Backbone bond lengths (Angstrom), bond angles and torsions (degrees), N, CA, C in turn:
res aa  C-N    CA-C-N  psi(-1)  N-CA   C-N-CA  omega(-1)  CA-C   N-CA-C  phi
1 R - - - 1.475 - - 1.521 109.16 -
2 F 1.316 116.52 126.83 1.462 121.27 179.89 1.525 109.34 -106.05
3 L 1.325 116.22 127.54 1.462 122.24 174.91 1.531 107.78 -115.83
4 P 1.323 117.26 98.92 1.470 118.13 -179.51 1.524 111.02 -63.37
5 S 1.307 115.75 149.23 1.465 121.40 -177.25 1.532 109.38 -78.76
6 E 1.326 115.26 77.05 1.466 121.01 -177.95 1.525 110.04 -107.49
7 F 1.352 113.98 -70.12 1.459 121.33 -177.64 1.531 109.65 56.30
8 G 1.304 119.35 -156.01 1.464 119.99 178.05 1.519 114.30 57.06
9 T 1.321 114.94 -140.30 1.464 123.81 -178.35 1.527 109.95 -81.01
10 D 1.329 116.70 144.15 1.458 120.67 176.81 1.529 109.43 -68.97
11 P 1.345 118.49 112.23 1.472 119.73 -176.32 1.523 113.66 -64.88
12 A 1.331 117.43 -23.09 1.466 120.30 -179.85 1.527 111.92 -67.30
13 R 1.320 117.05 -16.71 1.465 120.82 179.33 1.528 112.33 -102.68
14 M 1.334 117.56 7.94 1.455 120.43 -173.04 1.529 112.74 -116.93
15 E 1.333 115.93 32.16 1.475 118.58 -178.57 1.524 112.15 -66.20
16 N 1.336 117.81 -18.67 1.462 120.89 179.24 1.527 112.94 -104.10
17 A 1.326 116.56 17.14 1.468 120.29 179.45 1.524 110.91 -63.41
18 L 1.322 115.60 150.27 1.460 121.71 -178.38 1.528 111.09 -77.95
19 E 1.320 115.66 152.86 1.464 121.89 169.85 1.525 108.45 -75.16
20 P 1.344 118.76 150.57 1.462 125.98 -5.58 1.528 113.61 -87.05
21 G 1.351 117.26 2.65 1.449 120.18 -174.93 1.520 114.27 -62.85
22 R 1.353 116.61 -25.64 1.462 119.31 -175.23 1.533 112.49 -69.34
23 V 1.334 117.90 -14.60 1.465 119.91 -179.30 1.530 110.43 -57.41
24 T 1.328 116.77 -36.84 1.465 120.92 179.37 1.523 110.72 -60.67
25 F 1.322 115.66 -45.97 1.466 120.05 -177.87 1.524 111.47 -70.99
26 D 1.330 116.81 -39.51 1.470 120.06 178.97 1.525 110.81 -61.90
27 D 1.341 116.59 -42.75 1.474 120.14 179.84 1.526 111.14 -63.81
28 K 1.331 116.29 -40.24 1.464 119.54 179.54 1.524 111.34 -65.66
29 M 1.328 116.94 -35.55 1.467 119.62 -179.84 1.524 111.28 -70.51
30 I 1.328 117.52 -29.04 1.474 120.75 174.47 1.520 109.66 -63.60
31 V 1.335 115.92 -43.62 1.470 120.29 178.43 1.527 110.18 -64.57
32 R 1.315 116.80 -43.14 1.467 120.02 179.27 1.532 111.50 -59.54
33 K 1.320 115.99 -43.54 1.467 119.34 -179.69 1.519 110.65 -61.69
34 A 1.340 116.60 -41.07 1.466 120.55 179.18 1.531 110.72 -63.42
35 I 1.331 116.71 -41.43 1.467 121.01 178.85 1.525 110.24 -60.68
36 E 1.320 115.21 -48.63 1.461 119.64 -175.18 1.528 111.75 -72.09
37 D 1.332 117.19 -37.35 1.471 119.88 176.89 1.518 111.26 -62.41
38 A 1.341 116.18 -34.87 1.466 120.97 179.95 1.536 112.01 -84.05
39 Q 1.330 116.29 -1.84 1.472 122.82 179.34 1.540 112.10 57.58
40 I 1.319 114.07 39.83 1.471 120.33 175.80 1.525 108.01 -84.87
41 P 1.328 118.97 128.75 1.468 120.18 176.91 1.534 110.00 -59.83
42 F 1.330 116.83 137.96 1.463 119.28 -173.81 1.519 111.18 -142.41
43 T 1.325 114.85 162.71 1.455 123.89 162.90 1.525 106.36 -139.28
44 Y 1.323 116.94 127.58 1.460 121.32 175.44 1.529 108.66 -99.20
45 I 1.327 116.25 132.93 1.460 121.75 -179.75 1.532 109.41 -107.16
46 S 1.321 116.08 118.51 1.461 120.85 172.88 1.518 107.44 -103.27
47 A 1.333 116.00 96.93 1.465 121.72 -171.69 1.521 113.17 -88.56
48 N 1.333 116.98 -9.74 1.461 121.80 -179.57 1.529 111.36 66.54
49 C 1.332 119.99 -137.37 1.468 121.12 -172.48 1.528 111.56 -88.57
50 F 1.320 116.67 122.82 1.462 120.01 171.35 1.526 107.88 -65.12
51 A 1.324 115.91 128.11 1.460 120.45 -176.66 1.524 112.16 -56.43
52 G 1.328 117.06 -39.43 1.449 120.60 -177.18 1.515 114.30 -62.28
53 Y 1.330 116.33 -30.25 1.462 120.12 179.69 1.528 112.17 -81.11
54 F 1.317 116.57 -33.23 1.457 119.75 -169.98 1.524 114.52 -105.25
55 L 1.322 117.98 -46.42 1.461 119.27 -170.20 1.518 113.48 -72.88
56 G 1.331 116.93 -38.39 1.459 119.29 -178.89 1.513 113.04 -58.46
57 G 1.310 116.60 -35.81 1.461 120.82 179.94 1.505 113.77 -98.92
58 L 1.334 117.15 15.44 1.468 121.78 -178.09 1.528 111.42 54.24
59 C 1.324 114.70 39.36 1.473 123.42 176.37 1.536 113.23 68.38
60 Q 1.318 117.05 21.19 1.463 121.01 177.25 1.523 109.13 -99.62
61 P 1.333 118.65 124.64 1.464 120.62 179.65 1.521 111.96 -56.01
62 G 1.338 115.86 135.48 1.450 121.03 176.22 1.514 115.11 84.50
63 K 1.313 117.49 -6.58 1.466 121.39 179.27 1.530 108.86 -99.96
64 I 1.333 116.81 138.72 1.465 119.75 -179.15 1.527 113.41 -121.33
65 L 1.332 116.45 -11.04 1.464 120.73 177.89 1.524 109.06 -128.29
66 P 1.334 117.58 139.42 1.464 119.87 -177.70 1.527 112.36 -73.69
67 S 1.312 115.56 129.79 1.468 120.69 177.94 1.519 110.33 -71.24
68 R 1.319 115.49 150.28 1.466 121.11 172.86 1.526 110.75 -102.27
69 D 1.323 115.66 9.83 1.459 119.47 -176.63 1.526 113.69 -122.86
70 S 1.337 117.52 -50.49 1.462 119.07 -171.94 1.525 110.98 -147.82
71 V 1.333 114.95 163.11 1.458 121.28 178.45 1.529 108.57 -150.84
72 V 1.331 115.41 144.78 1.461 121.47 174.78 1.521 108.13 -103.46
73 L 1.335 116.20 118.62 1.451 121.20 177.83 1.519 109.65 -83.36
74 L 1.330 116.28 139.63 1.461 121.41 177.18 1.523 107.60 -87.58
75 G 1.332 115.80 108.42 1.456 120.02 -171.80 1.520 109.01 69.28
76 D 1.348 115.92 -137.26 1.464 118.31 178.84 1.525 112.65 -85.25
77 G 1.343 116.13 -4.74 1.462 120.41 177.95 1.512 114.09 74.82
78 N 1.341 117.19 13.35 1.462 120.40 -173.76 1.530 114.60 -105.97
79 K 1.317 118.65 -1.66 1.462 120.15 178.19 1.529 109.58 -74.23
80 K 1.316 116.26 133.23 1.459 120.85 -178.69 1.532 110.81 -76.38
81 A 1.323 114.66 140.67 1.462 121.89 170.78 1.529 106.73 -131.27
82 I 1.324 117.02 179.99 1.464 121.30 -177.19 1.519 108.16 -132.21
83 Y 1.338 115.90 124.34 1.455 121.82 -174.30 1.523 109.36 -114.49
84 V 1.346 116.19 129.43 1.465 119.92 -177.44 1.525 109.11 -132.30
85 E 1.321 114.99 129.24 1.464 120.96 179.34 1.528 109.40 -66.36
86 E 1.327 116.59 142.20 1.465 121.15 -170.67 1.527 113.33 -61.08
87 D 1.326 118.21 -40.11 1.466 119.99 177.46 1.523 110.88 -63.20
88 D 1.333 116.75 -37.14 1.467 120.30 178.05 1.528 110.86 -65.43
89 I 1.325 116.24 -39.14 1.468 119.80 176.22 1.522 109.93 -57.74
90 A 1.329 116.27 -44.94 1.465 120.86 -179.75 1.530 111.29 -63.26
91 I 1.334 116.58 -43.67 1.465 120.46 -178.27 1.523 110.92 -63.64
92 Y 1.328 116.67 -48.78 1.468 119.79 178.23 1.528 111.10 -59.81
93 T 1.321 116.50 -42.11 1.465 120.50 -178.24 1.521 111.31 -61.45
94 I 1.327 116.74 -46.94 1.463 120.51 179.37 1.526 111.07 -60.50
95 K 1.328 116.74 -37.63 1.463 120.37 -179.49 1.525 112.21 -62.84
96 T 1.327 117.32 -29.23 1.469 120.02 -175.25 1.525 113.40 -77.74
97 I 1.325 117.56 -18.02 1.459 120.73 -164.88 1.527 113.51 -58.65
98 D 1.328 117.68 -43.30 1.465 118.47 -179.22 1.529 111.47 -117.13
99 D 1.320 116.42 24.55 1.456 121.51 178.73 1.529 108.97 -89.68
100 P 1.328 118.63 118.19 1.470 120.22 -179.65 1.523 113.20 -62.14
101 R 1.342 117.22 -22.15 1.471 120.36 -179.84 1.522 112.89 -71.75
102 T 1.335 116.64 -16.70 1.467 120.07 -177.90 1.533 112.45 -107.73
103 L 1.320 116.78 4.01 1.465 120.66 -177.92 1.525 110.42 -66.07
104 N 1.326 115.45 126.32 1.463 123.12 178.13 1.535 112.23 57.37
105 K 1.333 115.08 38.16 1.461 120.60 178.62 1.524 110.67 -134.73
106 T 1.330 114.54 164.81 1.456 121.08 170.43 1.519 108.27 -93.95
107 V 1.326 116.01 132.53 1.461 121.88 176.36 1.525 107.81 -107.16
108 Y 1.322 115.27 119.07 1.470 120.51 177.47 1.525 109.18 -95.25
109 L 1.335 115.49 132.21 1.460 121.12 174.86 1.526 107.58 -94.73
110 R 1.329 115.02 104.25 1.462 120.71 -176.75 1.533 110.55 -131.82
111 P 1.318 118.60 66.34 1.471 119.28 178.20 1.533 109.28 -57.70
112 P 1.333 118.46 121.92 1.471 120.66 -170.05 1.524 115.13 -54.50
113 K 1.336 117.96 -39.60 1.460 120.41 -177.99 1.528 112.72 -74.36
114 N 1.326 116.87 -8.77 1.466 120.84 -175.96 1.522 112.70 -107.27
115 I 1.320 117.24 13.21 1.461 121.41 174.51 1.523 106.75 -93.62
116 L 1.314 115.68 94.82 1.465 121.93 -169.11 1.526 111.04 -138.09
117 S 1.308 115.18 155.50 1.465 120.38 172.02 1.524 109.76 -84.80
118 Q 1.331 115.85 166.59 1.469 119.66 175.17 1.523 109.94 -59.19
119 R 1.313 116.24 -40.75 1.464 120.11 -179.54 1.536 110.87 -61.68
120 E 1.331 116.70 -38.85 1.469 120.14 178.59 1.522 111.62 -68.83
121 V 1.332 117.37 -36.13 1.467 120.64 175.03 1.527 109.48 -61.89
122 V 1.329 116.36 -44.80 1.462 120.81 179.06 1.529 110.15 -61.49
123 E 1.323 117.34 -41.32 1.468 120.64 -179.96 1.535 111.60 -62.81
124 I 1.330 116.73 -37.75 1.466 120.18 176.51 1.528 109.70 -62.08
125 W 1.327 116.67 -44.41 1.468 120.79 179.53 1.524 110.93 -64.22
126 E 1.332 116.58 -42.06 1.465 120.24 179.24 1.530 110.70 -61.40
127 K 1.319 116.31 -39.72 1.466 120.08 178.06 1.526 110.62 -63.82
128 L 1.333 116.83 -40.20 1.457 120.43 -177.90 1.523 112.22 -68.43
129 I 1.343 117.09 -34.88 1.465 119.39 -178.39 1.530 112.51 -98.77
130 S 1.330 116.12 0.69 1.470 121.86 179.15 1.528 111.93 54.17
131 K 1.333 113.90 44.98 1.464 118.86 -179.22 1.522 109.07 -154.86
132 E 1.320 117.16 140.15 1.459 121.54 176.99 1.528 109.49 -90.60
133 L 1.319 115.91 131.29 1.462 120.55 179.98 1.529 110.66 -82.29
134 Q 1.327 115.20 150.60 1.462 120.40 171.30 1.525 107.64 -74.51
135 K 1.336 116.60 129.83 1.468 120.42 -173.86 1.519 111.61 -116.63
136 S 1.325 115.05 136.76 1.458 122.18 168.25 1.518 106.08 -130.97
137 S 1.321 116.93 173.71 1.475 118.49 -179.63 1.516 109.91 -141.29
138 I 1.320 114.48 157.65 1.454 121.02 177.32 1.527 108.24 -121.41
139 P 1.355 117.70 116.92 1.464 120.70 179.66 1.524 110.76 -63.93
140 K 1.338 116.40 157.14 1.462 119.25 -175.38 1.528 112.78 -62.11
141 E 1.350 117.05 -34.44 1.471 119.18 -179.90 1.528 110.49 -64.46
142 E 1.319 115.37 -40.76 1.467 120.20 179.13 1.532 110.66 -68.32
143 F 1.338 115.83 -39.01 1.463 120.04 178.79 1.530 110.18 -62.09
144 L 1.327 117.32 -47.33 1.472 120.85 -179.53 1.519 111.26 -65.63
145 A 1.320 117.23 -37.94 1.471 120.70 179.07 1.525 110.75 -64.43
146 S 1.331 117.11 -30.13 1.466 120.62 -178.03 1.526 112.40 -69.38
147 L 1.340 117.89 -13.53 1.461 120.77 -179.24 1.523 111.97 -73.21
148 K 1.320 117.16 -26.62 1.463 120.61 -175.31 1.520 110.23 -62.01
149 G 1.317 115.03 132.11 1.455 120.50 178.78 1.510 114.55 88.26
150 Q 1.339 117.32 -9.14 1.458 119.41 178.44 1.530 110.19 -83.64
151 E 1.319 116.05 160.32 1.459 120.55 179.81 1.523 109.86 -63.18
152 Y 1.345 114.58 153.20 1.463 121.48 -175.29 1.527 111.96 -54.61
153 A 1.328 117.34 -48.13 1.464 121.09 -177.23 1.525 111.27 -61.72
154 Q 1.334 116.67 -37.73 1.462 120.00 178.33 1.518 110.95 -67.23
155 Q 1.326 116.56 -38.60 1.462 120.12 178.37 1.525 110.93 -62.83
156 V 1.332 116.28 -41.87 1.462 120.33 178.99 1.522 110.27 -58.98
157 G 1.331 116.88 -48.84 1.454 121.13 -179.13 1.515 112.63 -63.95
158 L 1.323 117.45 -40.69 1.462 120.58 -177.99 1.523 112.04 -69.27
159 I 1.329 116.89 -32.39 1.467 119.54 175.42 1.525 109.91 -63.35
160 H 1.334 116.79 -36.38 1.464 119.46 176.62 1.531 110.18 -62.99
161 Y 1.329 116.75 -43.08 1.468 120.17 175.48 1.531 110.22 -58.74
162 Y 1.319 115.83 -40.79 1.472 119.87 -179.59 1.526 110.88 -58.37
163 H 1.325 116.73 -50.16 1.466 119.61 -177.39 1.526 111.74 -66.03
164 V 1.330 116.61 -36.52 1.467 120.23 -179.76 1.525 111.20 -71.87
165 C 1.326 117.03 -49.52 1.466 120.93 -168.27 1.531 114.82 -93.50
166 Y 1.329 117.22 -24.48 1.467 119.18 178.76 1.526 112.06 -99.77
167 E 1.329 117.00 -30.00 1.466 120.36 -177.97 1.527 113.26 -106.26
168 G 1.324 117.36 -18.45 1.455 119.91 -179.39 1.515 113.22 68.53
169 C 1.334 116.55 37.53 1.468 121.61 -170.85 1.533 114.01 -65.90
170 L 1.319 118.51 -16.20 1.464 120.19 -176.39 1.521 112.69 -85.50
171 A 1.326 116.50 -27.67 1.465 119.57 -170.44 1.524 113.82 -123.54
172 N 1.333 117.73 6.13 1.471 119.69 -173.89 1.530 112.88 -96.21
173 F 1.332 117.16 26.99 1.464 119.83 179.41 1.526 109.41 -148.88
174 E 1.312 115.34 158.05 1.460 121.70 173.10 1.520 108.51 -88.37
175 I 1.312 116.47 144.01 1.463 120.56 -175.69 1.529 111.84 -63.57
176 G 1.314 118.43 -43.91 1.458 120.66 179.86 1.520 112.63 89.79
177 N 1.317 115.75 177.70 1.467 121.62 -173.08 1.523 114.48 -81.43
178 D 1.334 117.57 -14.93 1.463 120.37 -176.35 1.528 111.60 -92.82
179 A 1.327 116.56 11.29 1.465 120.96 -178.85 1.521 108.52 -144.06
180 V 1.341 115.74 171.56 1.463 121.43 -179.61 1.525 109.13 -138.09
181 E 1.354 115.43 161.74 1.463 120.13 -178.29 1.521 109.30 -115.32
182 A 1.328 116.42 132.13 1.463 122.12 -168.04 1.524 113.71 -65.01
183 S 1.328 117.83 -43.44 1.465 118.09 -176.15 1.525 111.91 -69.87
184 E 1.332 117.41 -22.14 1.467 120.74 173.71 1.526 110.83 -78.45
185 L 1.337 116.14 -38.29 1.470 120.28 178.64 1.517 111.82 -67.75
186 Y 1.339 116.25 -37.28 1.471 120.97 -173.32 1.527 110.59 -126.41
187 P 1.340 117.70 67.49 1.462 120.11 -177.73 1.523 113.49 -65.45
188 E 1.331 116.62 -14.98 1.467 119.37 179.83 1.527 112.57 -74.16
189 I 1.317 117.58 -15.00 1.460 120.74 179.70 1.529 109.10 -81.97
190 K 1.325 115.84 123.08 1.462 120.72 177.01 1.530 108.46 -90.16
191 Y 1.301 115.47 100.07 1.460 119.48 -176.64 1.531 110.82 -79.32
192 T 1.318 114.62 160.79 1.464 121.67 179.24 1.525 109.21 -82.12
193 T 1.320 117.54 122.79 1.458 120.16 177.45 1.525 110.06 -78.33
194 V 1.322 115.80 162.84 1.460 120.45 177.76 1.528 110.36 -58.96
195 E 1.312 117.08 -42.53 1.468 119.42 -179.48 1.520 111.32 -62.79
196 E 1.334 117.11 -43.08 1.466 120.29 177.75 1.523 110.46 -61.80
197 Y 1.324 116.20 -40.48 1.464 120.14 179.98 1.532 111.07 -64.96
198 M 1.332 116.89 -43.37 1.456 120.60 -176.50 1.525 112.43 -66.78
199 K 1.325 117.59 -23.96 1.456 119.93 178.95 1.522 111.47 -63.46
200 R 1.325 117.43 -19.72 1.473 120.59 178.99 1.523 111.86 -64.99
201 Y 1.309 117.04 -20.83 1.475 120.40 -176.36 1.514 112.57 -92.74
202 L 1.334 117.51 -0.50 1.461 119.36 -179.75 1.531 111.40 -74.19
């Protein structure tokens, strides 16, 4: 069983991604085609947002620690995303390796309590610190305009933030019959909730 090192967003659903961020998805689809053409048994893991990249900075690009004063919402902050702790990603992934239910399928990691908007993540943090943050927002046009002049790698990463936080690309679809969801397959795994994860920053 081959599990390509993809994780993140399912590239098969990102054919309309913006440049230059779409290069990541296009490259992954080239690898997928090679796997399937060679008839190599596979499992694709769509892990969604790594908690370490998103939760520490309250879903703000470039931030790694949650502020106790202010936060910038991306758009209205209401688009749902999915946050998964890195150890949980590893545990779910290992479980799929010899599971016949995941053979030649995509496995989505969608822990139900971790399907939250940026605004909901901020509210969890505010509850933990017993303080309301000062909020501002950046419209999508302004966010996209801010990419100009930045280094290529930064533009790629920020486009991913755009699709996740402005379009809700991780949670705005049903999985369908050709894929499976990890927390349903393995209910015995006690995953880390967003609130439990955020307590680490207290």
